[in-house]
Phi, psi and omega in degrees: 000319180296319179297319179297319178295317180297315178298317178299314180297314180297315177298319179297317179297318178297313180297315180298317181293323178295314180296316181296316180296318179296320180291325182285328183303327188248354182279162181298327179294319180295321179294318178299316178298318179302317181293328179292339178271354183304317181301339182256354184278148177260130178287142179232162179249127177239133176254130178239146181218128179198178182237130181266120181253105183257114181245109182255352177209164181090211180275150175056052179299135181240359181216127183237140171285131184240348180202158177202160176269174178296335184255003186308309185275001170265346184271135177294344181253007184056035183308130177095355178285129181240130180234149175246135185234149167221070188271142175289143170257123186240158178296328183226176180284346181289141183294345179252010178289161187299134176278129178249351180176192179226147170256108184243127179163207186232140167225145183219150176282112190237022180229134177279337189254341178216163175281091182237125183260145167267117183258129173226093188232148167252124171271111184257112184273134186236010184212152173073201186290346178259007180308126180092351179264159180226158169230137179257125182246136182217135174159183181273131181232090176285094196299338180266359172286147181299311179240139176235152182228128179231158182275141166264117190250004178166185180184182178219170182066232179301333185260027176303138181061026181292152171207155181164202184228137172248123175255144183231144176216125180290127178267320184209135177216133179253114182296334181281313184267341187066014174284148185213155169235126183237130178275129178243136170235125183245135171246115190238126170264130180201173181261000000 
């Protein structure tokens, strides 16, 4: 009976500490405490690499056009077209490679002279050590340039106060369907 009580108490303590730790990680008190430790925290650099799979037509569409101007389809750059995306982020360019997160946000054609998108995306990580954390990407994406560079302007979870650069390179693009696979490499400074 004594052994059973000790096991019960130990299991209860473990469960309580797990629940308490999980609750504190996301509550305002935990965030406030996290900020008080910033003067003592060491900034680190994390490199992330994944593939953004944007499907605008066919099966399993992940990005939809939601607005356009009166001149959008008269414009060679589709100026004024606004799309909302919930695209999978995958380990590889293959459509069946492991999903590591989602790219959720808005991109719009914002250039009259080139096909240049204004990207406002959250990379929401759903796997591995960054599960539950996000990075916010904002910037100009001239889609036909070989390499593009956008700003990382913040984040949450492991990436609180993040900043850095996201580089993009198109791996595959279908002119008929407008579906694309884009390779992303992120260099992120965070605490």
